[in-house]
MARDREN-922453 format. One record per residue (C-alpha): residue number from 1; residue in three letters; x, y, z. Coordinates in pm, 1 decimal, padded with zeros to 6 digits. Layout:
REM residues N
NUM, ALA, X, Y, Z
...
REM end
This chain:
REM residues 552
1, MET, -01558.6, 04217.8, -01233.1
2, THR, -01653.9, 04262.8, -00886.8
3, ALA, -01399.0, 04388.6, -00645.0
4, GLU, -01282.0, 04179.0, -00375.2
5, SER, -01278.5, 04297.4, -00020.0
6, PRO, -00923.8, 04316.4, 00090.9
7, ALA, -00811.1, 04023.6, 00296.3
8, ARG, -00701.6, 04065.6, 00664.9
9, THR, -00323.6, 04020.6, 00690.9
10, VAL, -00236.0, 03765.3, 00977.4
11, SER, 00097.0, 03819.0, 01121.1
12, LEU, 00286.7, 03468.3, 01143.6
13, GLN, 00577.0, 03611.9, 01328.3
14, ARG, 00631.3, 03461.9, 01657.1
15, PRO, 00542.4, 03723.3, 01941.5
16, ARG, 00815.8, 03910.8, 02113.2
17, ALA, 00943.0, 03802.6, 02450.8
18, THR, 00819.9, 04105.2, 02613.1
19, ARG, 00468.1, 04037.0, 02490.3
20, LEU, 00485.2, 03679.1, 02611.3
21, ALA, 00635.6, 03785.8, 02943.8
22, LEU, 00340.6, 04048.4, 02977.5
23, ASP, 00088.2, 03779.2, 02892.3
24, GLN, 00225.1, 03532.8, 03148.4
25, LEU, 00257.0, 03804.8, 03407.8
26, VAL, -00136.8, 03874.9, 03379.4
27, HIS, -00219.2, 03510.8, 03379.1
28, ALA, -00025.5, 03422.1, 03674.9
29, THR, -00161.6, 03740.2, 03858.1
30, GLN, -00513.8, 03653.0, 03776.7
31, GLU, -00441.5, 03276.3, 03893.5
32, LEU, -00275.8, 03370.0, 04219.1
33, TRP, -00560.6, 03629.1, 04295.1
34, ARG, -00821.6, 03351.7, 04277.3
35, THR, -00649.5, 03125.8, 04519.1
36, ARG, -00777.7, 03356.2, 04806.9
37, VAL, -00488.4, 03219.8, 05044.9
38, VAL, -00234.0, 03449.4, 04885.7
39, PHE, -00476.4, 03744.8, 04951.8
40, VAL, -00501.3, 03632.2, 05296.3
41, PHE, -00134.6, 03620.6, 05381.3
42, THR, -00016.8, 03910.9, 05156.6
43, PHE, -00270.2, 04168.6, 05242.6
44, LEU, -00501.8, 04050.9, 05518.7
45, PHE, -00240.4, 03917.1, 05753.8
46, PRO, -00024.8, 04221.3, 05773.5
47, LEU, -00313.8, 04461.2, 05772.7
48, THR, -00486.8, 04297.8, 06049.8
49, TRP, -00150.8, 04291.0, 06232.8
50, LEU, -00107.3, 04664.9, 06177.0
51, ILE, -00457.5, 04757.6, 06289.7
52, VAL, -00449.7, 04528.0, 06596.3
53, ILE, -00104.9, 04691.1, 06696.9
54, GLY, -00289.1, 05017.7, 06643.5
55, PHE, -00570.6, 04923.9, 06893.7
56, LEU, -00315.9, 04787.5, 07138.0
57, ALA, -00027.8, 05038.9, 07136.3
58, GLY, -00235.0, 05357.9, 07039.0
59, ASN, -00114.7, 05620.3, 06816.6
60, ALA, 00000.6, 05887.1, 07068.4
61, THR, 00237.9, 06166.0, 06941.1
62, VAL, 00616.5, 06095.4, 07034.5
63, ASP, 00727.8, 06432.3, 06914.6
64, GLU, 00519.2, 06737.8, 06934.4
65, ALA, 00765.8, 06944.4, 06716.6
66, THR, 00750.1, 06691.6, 06419.7
67, GLY, 00413.8, 06523.8, 06496.6
68, VAL, 00556.2, 06184.4, 06472.5
69, ARG, 00331.1, 05924.5, 06613.1
70, VAL, 00371.1, 05577.7, 06757.5
71, MET, 00259.4, 05377.4, 06436.7
72, GLN, 00548.4, 05561.9, 06239.8
73, PHE, 00756.4, 05266.4, 06382.7
74, VAL, 00508.0, 05000.4, 06339.2
75, THR, 00415.9, 05042.3, 05987.2
76, PRO, 00737.1, 04931.8, 05821.3
77, THR, 00709.8, 04603.3, 06013.5
78, ALA, 00375.5, 04545.1, 05822.4
79, ILE, 00550.8, 04639.1, 05494.9
80, ALA, 00811.0, 04393.1, 05560.5
81, MET, 00536.3, 04107.6, 05643.5
82, GLY, 00355.5, 04181.1, 05319.3
83, VAL, 00689.3, 04165.2, 05097.9
84, LEU, 00790.9, 03832.4, 05269.7
85, TYR, 00461.7, 03666.3, 05229.5
86, ALA, 00400.4, 03808.6, 04887.3
87, ALA, 00740.2, 03696.4, 04747.4
88, PHE, 00855.3, 03380.6, 04942.3
89, PRO, 00558.4, 03148.1, 04996.6
90, THR, 00382.7, 03263.8, 04672.6
91, VAL, 00667.1, 03181.7, 04424.3
92, ALA, 00728.3, 02847.7, 04609.5
93, ILE, 00351.4, 02735.1, 04624.5
94, SER, 00252.1, 02859.9, 04264.5
95, LEU, 00568.4, 02689.3, 04092.3
96, SER, 00528.3, 02341.6, 04284.8
97, THR, 00170.8, 02346.8, 04231.5
98, ALA, 00207.1, 02386.5, 03857.5
99, ARG, 00462.9, 02137.2, 03857.3
100, ASP, 00263.4, 01890.3, 04022.6
101, GLN, -00030.4, 01943.5, 03795.8
102, LYS, 00210.3, 01889.4, 03506.6
103, VAL, 00175.7, 02252.9, 03388.4
104, LEU, 00543.3, 02298.1, 03387.5
105, LYS, 00602.9, 01986.6, 03185.4
106, ARG, 00379.3, 02105.4, 02922.3
107, VAL, 00531.6, 02436.3, 02908.8
108, HIS, 00863.3, 02302.0, 02872.5
109, GLY, 00753.6, 02136.7, 02562.0
110, THR, 00619.8, 02448.2, 02401.2
111, PRO, 00790.2, 02719.9, 02221.1
112, LEU, 00745.0, 02932.9, 02524.2
113, PRO, 01090.6, 03015.5, 02659.1
114, ALA, 01113.6, 02877.6, 03017.2
115, TRP, 01250.6, 03216.4, 03143.2
116, VAL, 00963.1, 03393.0, 03014.1
117, TYR, 00728.0, 03156.8, 03209.7
118, LEU, 00940.8, 03188.2, 03526.7
119, VAL, 00945.3, 03578.0, 03483.0
120, GLY, 00561.1, 03576.1, 03489.1
121, ARG, 00542.2, 03372.8, 03787.6
122, ILE, 00800.0, 03569.9, 03986.3
123, GLY, 00655.5, 03907.9, 03833.1
124, SER, 00309.7, 03830.0, 03983.6
125, ALA, 00478.4, 03777.3, 04324.7
126, VAL, 00607.0, 04125.2, 04269.6
127, VAL, 00280.1, 04276.6, 04173.4
128, PHE, 00145.8, 04142.7, 04519.8
129, ALA, 00438.0, 04258.5, 04719.4
130, VAL, 00396.7, 04610.9, 04545.5
131, GLY, 00024.0, 04603.7, 04617.9
132, SER, 00083.2, 04484.4, 04980.2
133, VAL, 00339.0, 04782.8, 05032.8
134, LEU, 00112.9, 05041.2, 04892.3
135, THR, -00175.5, 04909.6, 05089.9
136, MET, 00012.9, 04922.4, 05428.1
137, LEU, 00168.0, 05252.9, 05341.8
138, LEU, -00173.0, 05390.0, 05236.1
139, VAL, -00321.0, 05280.0, 05560.4
140, GLY, -00038.0, 05411.4, 05759.2
141, VAL, -00054.6, 05760.2, 05608.1
142, VAL, -00449.5, 05801.6, 05599.5
143, VAL, -00519.6, 05626.0, 05929.7
144, TYR, -00243.4, 05678.7, 06131.0
145, ASP, -00069.1, 05986.4, 06014.7
146, VAL, 00255.0, 05813.5, 05923.8
147, GLN, 00488.5, 06067.2, 05766.9
148, ILE, 00697.2, 05965.6, 05424.8
149, VAL, 01044.9, 06035.9, 05485.9
150, TRP, 01159.9, 06132.4, 05147.7
151, ARG, 01538.3, 06177.1, 05183.1
152, THR, 01556.7, 05823.0, 05256.0
153, ALA, 01301.3, 05746.4, 05002.4
154, PRO, 01565.7, 05621.7, 04728.9
155, ALA, 01737.6, 05365.0, 04995.6
156, THR, 01379.3, 05236.6, 05097.1
157, LEU, 01300.9, 05176.7, 04716.8
158, VAL, 01619.9, 04979.5, 04649.9
159, THR, 01574.1, 04781.8, 04965.7
160, LEU, 01220.3, 04682.6, 04887.3
161, VAL, 01334.7, 04578.4, 04526.8
162, VAL, 01634.6, 04366.0, 04688.1
163, GLY, 01418.9, 04218.8, 04956.8
164, VAL, 01151.6, 04107.4, 04700.8
165, ALA, 01414.7, 03957.8, 04465.8
166, SER, 01585.0, 03770.2, 04759.2
167, PHE, 01249.9, 03637.2, 04913.7
168, ALA, 01147.0, 03515.3, 04549.7
169, ALA, 01457.1, 03354.1, 04496.5
170, LEU, 01424.8, 03167.3, 04823.8
171, GLY, 01092.7, 03066.2, 04731.5
172, LEU, 01241.1, 02933.1, 04389.5
173, ALA, 01457.2, 02729.4, 04615.6
174, VAL, 01176.9, 02571.5, 04806.6
175, ALA, 00990.9, 02484.3, 04511.1
176, ALA, 01312.4, 02309.9, 04335.3
177, LEU, 01395.8, 02115.7, 04665.7
178, ALA, 01010.3, 02037.7, 04777.9
179, PRO, 00901.9, 01673.9, 04647.5
180, SER, 00546.0, 01824.2, 04617.9
181, ALA, 00330.8, 02129.3, 04627.8
182, PRO, 00173.4, 02047.0, 04999.1
183, VAL, 00548.5, 02021.9, 05121.6
184, ALA, 00649.3, 02355.5, 04952.5
185, GLN, 00338.8, 02514.8, 05087.3
186, ALA, 00411.4, 02406.9, 05448.8
187, ALA, 00764.1, 02467.5, 05432.9
188, SER, 00746.1, 02822.4, 05283.6
189, ILE, 00460.0, 02936.4, 05509.1
190, ALA, 00625.4, 02773.5, 05803.8
191, GLY, 00946.1, 02927.0, 05725.7
192, ALA, 00791.5, 03263.6, 05690.9
193, VAL, 00615.2, 03227.2, 06027.3
194, VAL, 00923.4, 03093.3, 06217.3
195, LEU, 01135.7, 03386.0, 06054.0
196, GLY, 00879.9, 03623.4, 06175.4
197, PHE, 00894.7, 03525.7, 06534.8
198, LEU, 01271.5, 03479.5, 06536.2
199, SER, 01320.7, 03831.2, 06390.5
200, GLY, 01072.1, 03996.6, 06650.3
201, LEU, 00791.5, 04097.0, 06394.5
202, PHE, 00509.6, 03951.2, 06627.3
203, THR, 00682.7, 03995.0, 06979.9
204, VAL, 00641.8, 04282.6, 07212.7
205, GLY, 00982.4, 04448.4, 07345.7
206, GLU, 01347.4, 04364.6, 07260.3
207, LEU, 01493.4, 04029.3, 07170.0
208, PRO, 01734.2, 03852.6, 07391.9
209, GLY, 02087.1, 03894.1, 07248.7
210, TRP, 02130.8, 03546.1, 07131.1
211, ALA, 01792.6, 03549.5, 06957.4
212, SER, 01883.0, 03881.2, 06809.8
213, ALA, 02229.9, 03763.8, 06690.5
214, THR, 02078.3, 03437.3, 06536.2
215, ALA, 01807.2, 03656.2, 06355.0
216, ALA, 02051.8, 03893.4, 06209.3
217, VAL, 02211.5, 03602.6, 05994.5
218, PHE, 01867.3, 03527.0, 05826.3
219, PRO, 01733.2, 03795.1, 05562.0
220, LEU, 01409.0, 03904.8, 05750.4
221, LYS, 01551.1, 04083.1, 06041.2
222, PRO, 01793.5, 04296.0, 05852.8
223, PHE, 01517.1, 04381.1, 05607.1
224, ALA, 01269.7, 04512.4, 05865.2
225, ASP, 01535.1, 04692.2, 06054.4
226, ALA, 01651.0, 04854.2, 05735.4
227, LEU, 01292.0, 04990.1, 05675.1
228, ARG, 01243.2, 05081.5, 06036.8
229, HIS, 01557.3, 05302.3, 06014.9
230, GLN, 01438.5, 05448.3, 05683.8
231, PHE, 01097.1, 05551.0, 05825.1
232, THR, 01237.3, 05698.4, 06127.7
233, PRO, 01266.4, 06077.4, 06067.2
234, PHE, 01497.1, 06116.8, 06383.7
235, HIS, 01796.6, 05933.7, 06227.2
236, PRO, 02037.2, 06150.3, 06009.1
237, GLY, 02154.7, 06041.3, 05680.4
238, SER, 01996.2, 05897.2, 05359.2
239, GLY, 01888.6, 05559.7, 05522.6
240, TRP, 02153.4, 05325.2, 05333.3
241, ASP, 02197.4, 04986.9, 05525.5
242, LEU, 02473.0, 04830.5, 05320.5
243, ASP, 02494.1, 04545.1, 05568.5
244, ALA, 02134.5, 04447.2, 05522.4
245, LEU, 02169.0, 04475.0, 05162.9
246, GLY, 02450.8, 04250.1, 05172.5
247, VAL, 02272.0, 03989.5, 05361.1
248, LEU, 01960.1, 03999.0, 05134.3
249, LEU, 02187.1, 03984.9, 04825.7
250, ALA, 02361.6, 03683.1, 04949.1
251, TRP, 02071.7, 03478.9, 05050.8
252, GLY, 01909.9, 03597.4, 04717.1
253, LEU, 02204.0, 03469.0, 04537.2
254, ALA, 02210.6, 03131.8, 04741.2
255, GLY, 01830.7, 03064.9, 04665.6
256, ALA, 01907.0, 03126.0, 04298.7
257, VAL, 02186.6, 02886.0, 04285.4
258, ILE, 01991.0, 02606.6, 04459.8
259, ALA, 01702.9, 02681.4, 04229.4
260, ALA, 01929.8, 02654.6, 03929.2
261, LEU, 02075.0, 02322.9, 04027.5
262, ALA, 01782.3, 02154.9, 04161.1
263, PHE, 01473.4, 02279.7, 03979.8
264, ARG, 01250.1, 02009.3, 03821.8
265, TRP, 00998.5, 02059.8, 03525.9
266, GLU, 00837.2, 01744.8, 03596.6
267, PRO, 00668.1, 01584.8, 03912.2
268, ALA, 00868.6, 01377.0, 04155.5
269, ARG, 00782.6, 01005.6, 04057.4
270, GLY, 00460.1, 00888.9, 04239.8
271, LYS, 00336.5, 01255.7, 04264.9
272, ALA, 00205.2, 01321.0, 03923.5
273, GLY, -00175.5, 01382.8, 03916.4
274, ARG, -00206.0, 01405.4, 04287.6
275, ALA, -00399.8, 01705.8, 04391.8
276, ALA, -00247.2, 01930.8, 04666.2
277, PRO, -00386.0, 01845.5, 05010.8
278, ALA, -00429.6, 02197.6, 05074.8
279, ALA, -00722.6, 02181.4, 04872.8
280, SER, -00789.5, 01813.8, 04916.5
281, ALA, -01097.4, 01634.9, 05066.6
282, PRO, -01159.4, 01283.5, 05157.2
283, PRO, -01291.4, 01066.3, 04867.5
284, ALA, -01635.3, 00921.9, 04879.9
285, ALA, -01684.8, 00716.4, 05216.9
286, PRO, -01811.3, 00426.7, 05052.9
287, GLN, -01438.8, 00265.9, 05049.4
288, PRO, -01408.0, 00217.6, 05426.2
289, ALA, -01777.9, 00086.8, 05421.6
290, ARG, -01683.5, -00171.8, 05146.4
291, SER, -01405.0, -00313.1, 05340.8
292, LEU, -01621.1, -00331.9, 05629.2
293, ARG, -01912.7, -00497.1, 05439.5
294, ALA, -01662.9, -00757.0, 05314.4
295, SER, -01622.7, -00883.3, 05678.6
296, THR, -01956.2, -00836.1, 05828.7
297, PRO, -02293.0, -00946.6, 05694.6
298, GLY, -02545.8, -00680.2, 05628.6
299, ARG, -02506.1, -00282.9, 05666.0
300, PRO, -02215.8, -00162.1, 05881.9
301, GLY, -02341.9, -00019.8, 06202.6
302, ASP, -02320.5, 00345.0, 06268.2
303, ALA, -02016.1, 00305.4, 06526.0
304, ALA, -01822.3, 00121.4, 06248.6
305, LEU, -01922.2, 00387.7, 05979.7
306, LEU, -01822.8, 00678.2, 06217.2
307, LEU, -01504.7, 00512.0, 06328.5
308, ALA, -01405.1, 00464.6, 05955.5
309, GLN, -01477.1, 00838.2, 05883.9
310, VAL, -01270.3, 00936.1, 06183.4
311, ARG, -00958.9, 00729.7, 06056.2
312, TRP, -00991.4, 00863.9, 05716.3
313, ALA, -01034.7, 01217.4, 05814.2
314, LEU, -00681.2, 01185.4, 06037.1
315, LEU, -00536.4, 01021.0, 05762.0
316, THR, -00622.7, 01312.1, 05525.6
317, THR, -00494.6, 01550.1, 05800.9
318, TRP, -00177.0, 01400.2, 05851.0
319, ARG, -00112.5, 01407.9, 05456.5
320, ASP, -00155.7, 01776.7, 05462.1
321, PRO, 00160.2, 01934.0, 05619.0
322, GLY, -00014.6, 02283.1, 05609.8
323, SER, -00290.5, 02160.9, 05849.7
324, VAL, -00071.9, 01978.9, 06057.5
325, PHE, 00174.9, 02300.4, 06094.1
326, PHE, -00093.3, 02549.4, 06169.9
327, ALA, -00296.4, 02346.2, 06397.5
328, VAL, -00033.3, 02170.9, 06587.6
329, VAL, 00344.9, 02274.2, 06516.2
330, MET, 00274.5, 02633.1, 06494.8
331, PRO, 00115.7, 02662.7, 06844.3
332, VAL, 00374.9, 02437.3, 07026.4
333, ALA, 00658.3, 02646.2, 06839.9
334, ILE, 00499.6, 02989.0, 06940.6
335, PHE, 00446.7, 02872.0, 07288.3
336, ALA, 00804.0, 02748.2, 07341.5
337, PHE, 00964.1, 03031.5, 07169.3
338, THR, 00771.3, 03291.5, 07372.0
339, MET, 00843.3, 03133.5, 07688.0
340, THR, 01212.2, 03109.7, 07623.3
341, ILE, 01214.7, 03488.7, 07544.0
342, THR, 00995.9, 03619.3, 07822.2
343, GLY, 01070.5, 03350.0, 08099.5
344, SER, 00861.1, 03333.9, 08396.2
345, ALA, 00642.9, 03648.3, 08353.5
346, ASP, 00412.4, 03791.3, 08616.8
347, ALA, 00050.9, 03637.1, 08660.5
348, ASP, -00236.0, 03830.8, 08527.8
349, ALA, -00478.1, 04022.5, 08756.5
350, ALA, -00691.2, 03700.1, 08802.6
351, GLY, -00366.0, 03514.1, 08935.8
352, VAL, -00319.6, 03292.2, 08629.9
353, PRO, 00041.5, 03242.6, 08583.5
354, PHE, 00156.1, 03360.1, 08216.9
355, GLY, 00282.2, 03045.7, 08098.5
356, LEU, -00044.4, 02878.6, 08178.0
357, SER, -00238.0, 03169.3, 08001.9
358, LEU, -00024.0, 03137.4, 07697.1
359, ALA, -00062.5, 02755.1, 07690.3
360, ALA, -00432.2, 02792.8, 07705.0
361, GLY, -00433.4, 03042.7, 07446.8
362, MET, -00194.7, 02815.0, 07199.3
363, THR, -00424.4, 02512.0, 07275.3
364, THR, -00729.7, 02741.4, 07180.2
365, TRP, -00538.6, 02849.1, 06854.7
366, GLY, -00488.1, 02485.1, 06760.8
367, THR, -00836.5, 02397.4, 06815.7
368, ALA, -00980.9, 02689.5, 06633.9
369, VAL, -00744.7, 02618.4, 06329.5
370, ALA, -00857.1, 02269.8, 06340.8
371, SER, -01245.6, 02325.4, 06392.5
372, PHE, -01306.4, 02659.4, 06219.2
373, VAL, -01060.5, 02668.2, 05934.7
374, ASN, -00938.1, 02313.8, 05822.0
375, LEU, -01269.2, 02131.4, 05921.6
376, PRO, -01483.5, 02367.1, 05704.3
377, GLY, -01226.6, 02396.5, 05450.3
378, THR, -01205.0, 02023.8, 05391.6
379, VAL, -01593.4, 01980.8, 05385.8
380, ALA, -01640.1, 02269.9, 05134.0
381, VAL, -01390.1, 02103.5, 04909.3
382, ALA, -01600.3, 01775.6, 04923.0
383, ARG, -01903.8, 01982.2, 04842.8
384, ASP, -01731.6, 02152.6, 04555.2
385, ARG, -01610.2, 01807.6, 04441.4
386, GLY, -01967.9, 01657.0, 04441.1
387, VAL, -01857.7, 01405.3, 04738.0
388, LEU, -02132.1, 01529.5, 04959.6
389, LYS, -02390.8, 01508.6, 04697.5
390, ARG, -02302.7, 01144.7, 04614.4
391, LEU, -02316.2, 01042.2, 04976.9
392, ARG, -02699.3, 01038.5, 04900.4
393, GLY, -02649.4, 00717.3, 04705.6
394, THR, -02436.3, 00533.7, 04985.4
395, PRO, -02522.1, 00353.3, 05312.1
396, LEU, -02326.8, 00659.5, 05484.8
397, PRO, -02560.2, 00933.1, 05626.7
398, LEU, -02426.5, 01292.8, 05573.0
399, GLY, -02431.2, 01340.7, 05971.4
400, LEU, -02220.8, 01054.3, 06031.2
401, HIS, -01969.2, 01186.4, 05778.5
402, LEU, -01963.1, 01538.7, 05952.2
403, ALA, -01939.0, 01384.1, 06297.6
404, GLY, -01633.4, 01201.0, 06168.7
405, GLN, -01471.4, 01504.5, 06040.7
406, THR, -01552.0, 01696.2, 06370.7
407, ALA, -01423.1, 01418.6, 06599.0
408, SER, -01097.8, 01407.7, 06404.4
409, ALA, -01075.8, 01805.4, 06462.3
410, LEU, -01128.4, 01720.8, 06828.1
411, LEU, -00835.4, 01461.6, 06821.5
412, VAL, -00609.4, 01706.7, 06673.9
413, ALA, -00697.4, 01974.7, 06924.9
414, LEU, -00619.7, 01711.2, 07203.0
415, LEU, -00285.6, 01661.5, 07038.9
416, THR, -00190.6, 02014.1, 07035.2
417, GLY, -00300.7, 02046.0, 07405.7
418, VAL, -00095.4, 01744.8, 07512.6
419, LEU, 00207.5, 01883.2, 07329.8
420, VAL, 00170.2, 02229.1, 07471.0
421, LEU, 00112.0, 02123.6, 07829.3
422, GLY, 00381.3, 01859.6, 07794.7
423, VAL, 00649.2, 02105.2, 07665.6
424, GLY, 00540.8, 02350.8, 07929.9
425, SER, 00545.3, 02157.5, 08235.8
426, VAL, 00860.6, 01927.0, 08139.0
427, PHE, 01083.0, 02177.4, 07989.3
428, LEU, 00971.3, 02528.3, 08080.7
429, ASP, 00847.1, 02489.6, 08436.7
430, VAL, 00495.6, 02607.3, 08370.7
431, PRO, 00271.1, 02525.8, 08681.2
432, VAL, -00022.8, 02297.3, 08572.3
433, SER, -00287.9, 02123.1, 08798.1
434, PHE, -00313.3, 01785.5, 08635.9
435, THR, -00659.1, 01732.2, 08853.1
436, GLY, -00830.1, 01964.5, 08609.9
437, ILE, -00735.7, 01777.4, 08299.4
438, PRO, -01095.2, 01594.9, 08297.7
439, LEU, -01252.3, 01941.7, 08294.4
440, ALA, -01003.4, 02077.9, 08046.3
441, ILE, -01100.9, 01776.8, 07813.6
442, THR, -01456.2, 01841.6, 07880.0
443, LEU, -01409.2, 02213.6, 07768.2
444, LEU, -01197.3, 02105.0, 07435.3
445, VAL, -01494.4, 01886.4, 07345.0
446, LEU, -01723.8, 02174.2, 07406.5
447, GLY, -01522.5, 02425.1, 07215.3
448, THR, -01451.1, 02188.9, 06935.5
449, ALA, -01815.2, 02133.6, 06867.2
450, THR, -01898.2, 02506.2, 06885.1
451, LEU, -01619.0, 02626.2, 06668.9
452, ALA, -01700.1, 02335.8, 06426.2
453, ALA, -02065.0, 02460.7, 06404.3
454, CYS, -01942.3, 02825.8, 06335.4
455, GLY, -01726.1, 02652.4, 06065.7
456, PHE, -02044.0, 02468.4, 05922.6
457, ALA, -02238.3, 02780.9, 05906.3
458, LEU, -01977.6, 02981.2, 05734.7
459, THR, -01947.1, 02679.8, 05479.7
460, GLY, -02321.1, 02735.8, 05410.9
461, ALA, -02284.6, 03075.8, 05359.4
462, LEU, -02005.8, 03099.2, 05138.8
463, PRO, -01986.9, 02962.8, 04785.2
464, SER, -01647.6, 02789.6, 04744.2
465, SER, -01378.0, 02600.6, 04943.2
466, LYS, -01133.4, 02869.8, 04864.5
467, ALA, -01371.9, 03138.9, 05017.5
468, VAL, -01433.1, 02937.0, 05315.9
469, THR, -01078.4, 02906.7, 05398.5
470, ALA, -00986.0, 03263.8, 05336.7
471, VAL, -01277.2, 03410.7, 05531.0
472, GLY, -01226.8, 03168.7, 05824.9
473, LEU, -00846.4, 03288.2, 05841.4
474, GLY, -00963.2, 03651.1, 05815.2
475, ILE, -01207.8, 03603.6, 06082.1
476, LEU, -00989.5, 03386.4, 06315.2
477, LEU, -00684.7, 03623.9, 06300.3
478, PRO, -00817.4, 03945.7, 06449.5
479, LEU, -01078.5, 03759.1, 06680.1
480, SER, -00790.4, 03595.5, 06828.0
481, PHE, -00624.5, 03916.3, 06959.7
482, PHE, -00957.9, 04043.1, 07087.9
483, SER, -00994.1, 03702.3, 07274.4
484, ASP, -00638.1, 03709.8, 07456.9
485, VAL, -00557.7, 03406.7, 07271.0
486, PHE, -00200.9, 03575.9, 07206.3
487, PRO, -00163.9, 03721.2, 07549.5
488, THR, 00001.0, 04065.5, 07531.7
489, GLY, -00092.2, 04220.5, 07874.2
490, HIS, -00182.1, 04551.7, 07699.2
491, THR, -00534.0, 04471.3, 07570.1
492, PRO, -00754.6, 04788.6, 07578.9
493, ALA, -01064.5, 04773.5, 07774.5
494, TRP, -01293.8, 04791.3, 07500.5
495, MET, -01131.3, 04510.0, 07319.6
496, SER, -01169.2, 04298.3, 07609.4
497, THR, -01533.7, 04384.7, 07661.8
498, VAL, -01582.3, 04285.2, 07292.4
499, GLY, -01373.1, 03948.8, 07362.0
500, GLU, -01614.7, 03860.9, 07634.8
501, PHE, -01888.3, 03785.1, 07370.0
502, LEU, -01677.1, 03551.9, 07180.7
503, PRO, -01623.0, 03184.7, 07229.0
504, LEU, -01228.0, 03198.3, 07171.3
505, LYS, -01203.9, 03413.6, 07483.1
506, HIS, -01400.5, 03161.3, 07693.3
507, LEU, -01232.9, 02853.0, 07566.9
508, ALA, -00908.3, 02994.5, 07658.4
509, ASP, -01011.1, 03127.9, 07997.7
510, GLY, -01174.5, 02824.6, 08078.3
511, LEU, -00865.6, 02594.0, 07997.0
512, ALA, -00664.2, 02828.5, 08225.7
513, ASP, -00904.7, 02805.2, 08500.6
514, ALA, -00920.0, 02429.5, 08480.5
515, LEU, -00559.7, 02384.6, 08475.4
516, HIS, -00470.8, 02661.3, 08744.8
517, PRO, -00206.2, 02537.0, 08980.6
518, GLY, -00439.6, 02632.6, 09286.9
519, GLY, -00704.3, 02397.9, 09159.9
520, PRO, -00965.0, 02375.3, 08894.8
521, SER, -01258.3, 02609.2, 08888.5
522, VAL, -01550.6, 02640.4, 08655.9
523, ASP, -01658.7, 02943.9, 08480.3
524, TRP, -02025.9, 02884.3, 08411.9
525, VAL, -02090.7, 03210.7, 08225.8
526, GLY, -01811.2, 03130.2, 07991.7
527, ILE, -01966.2, 02778.3, 07961.0
528, GLY, -02297.9, 02957.9, 07880.2
529, VAL, -02143.4, 03176.8, 07627.3
530, LEU, -02003.1, 02855.4, 07435.9
531, VAL, -02324.7, 02687.8, 07448.5
532, ALA, -02524.8, 02988.3, 07303.4
533, TRP, -02284.7, 02994.6, 07027.1
534, LEU, -02306.4, 02620.7, 06974.2
535, VAL, -02699.3, 02646.6, 06949.2
536, ALA, -02701.3, 02963.6, 06743.5
537, ALA, -02443.1, 02842.3, 06494.8
538, GLY, -02575.5, 02484.5, 06495.9
539, LEU, -02938.0, 02610.4, 06383.1
540, LEU, -02778.0, 02852.4, 06124.5
541, ALA, -02566.7, 02582.4, 05983.7
542, ALA, -02855.0, 02349.7, 05968.5
543, ARG, -03052.2, 02602.4, 05773.2
544, THR, -02781.9, 02706.5, 05526.3
545, PHE, -02582.2, 02401.9, 05474.8
546, ARG, -02594.5, 02228.9, 05131.0
547, THR, -02454.0, 01931.2, 04974.3
548, ASP, -02429.7, 02075.7, 04611.4
549, GLY, -02149.2, 02319.1, 04502.3
550, ASP, -02192.7, 02653.9, 04365.4
551, THR, -02348.9, 02626.7, 04030.1
552, ALA, -02266.5, 02976.3, 03926.9
REM end
């Protein structure tokens, strides 16, 4: 007889809940990390803000005896930003996207307990929140000599835990109420941005009494104020802020109740299988061409094809709440909110009223988002899905397709400018010379073309649409501060010098000069800088742009 090798025993027992939850946590964390956008808002955005404020405010010593520096009071705000963006939009977007893609429906039909899946999703947000907190704290300690106040550490830890739980519960509520992932994305990110401005996280100086009282009702301001108090060495005591914890717990409980009552495991009727517009691109362009071909003999003319592409691109943008919010709603809201708080601030050294400078900056921001972030992101998605490659077999030239996309970005920029100037001139008494509107429109055309060329160069250099969107936002955020798109009045000389070489600076200054109440003027040096960027980026885009997606 031959001895038989012992057979391996296979456990037929169901994995323990803790093991399942750990596996879900690892999977959800990896999935979120691949989205890139989570990285931008959770790490890059607060870190950029922290570094830029360090440039603007400096890091002088405020107390020689203890060595406490200025950034001791700024770092907690960056930590609050990271926690907010890691827990609130992340949970809302990931769960609503999984529902739209029918992942939740399939999970609900498996032996995996629903609470385990939700724990994995929420736990991944906690992982990103912890990572963001540690990153901001590490940069603060190493770069800015921020001191850890150990006597308030227990209160700080509890505040962070309650804050993460509260914002995650609100993200669950948004995911439950939103009819689709695009709506959840727009609502959660828009809500986070609005809360940030309302709570004074992005403003310099004290908020008016009414704004501060309103913000205190919402969870972000109590959360940020508690962290700032706990990071201030001069405050006595152990740092416990029971009022802030009460507000956070109340909002977290409200979010959890709403989520429990309204959460759906299946997509809304008519939403199943529809991809999220945040990563959407127009389908192959022959659809508009076919309708034209049916009514006119022969091949449609270039003008008809271009017009069809513009219409389709505008329709795609309109269906994407995130694109509309960041390119149109956000700059208008920031402009109105800032003007309401600051009132009629003094003119700058060049005699440009603050309101006009801010209006030009917000119009530039909307133009940059539409041309440098949304446009290349949409084109990159079309490339990844093979749409650009399939255009070779259609009557539509690639150049006309890209021209239609660029023209739609220009129309979005014009809409943003009209709304900003309309709100400023009608409601906020911002002085505007309407005789300079033709010059301002010309500058917007040039600025859109320049930023679009830079975006196309970025698209050619990066492998995927996710990378294009993340890198585009990562570049735009710091350069906007260097270019005084968000005027602070405290920009160091070296930052202004760097800004003189950037297209954003000259587009914003050119718009302000064109609409100056004393009459329009032309900055030919600024126009030269814009043209130089247009030519250089256009040549680079022509050399690197490709219609095939990354095969790696």
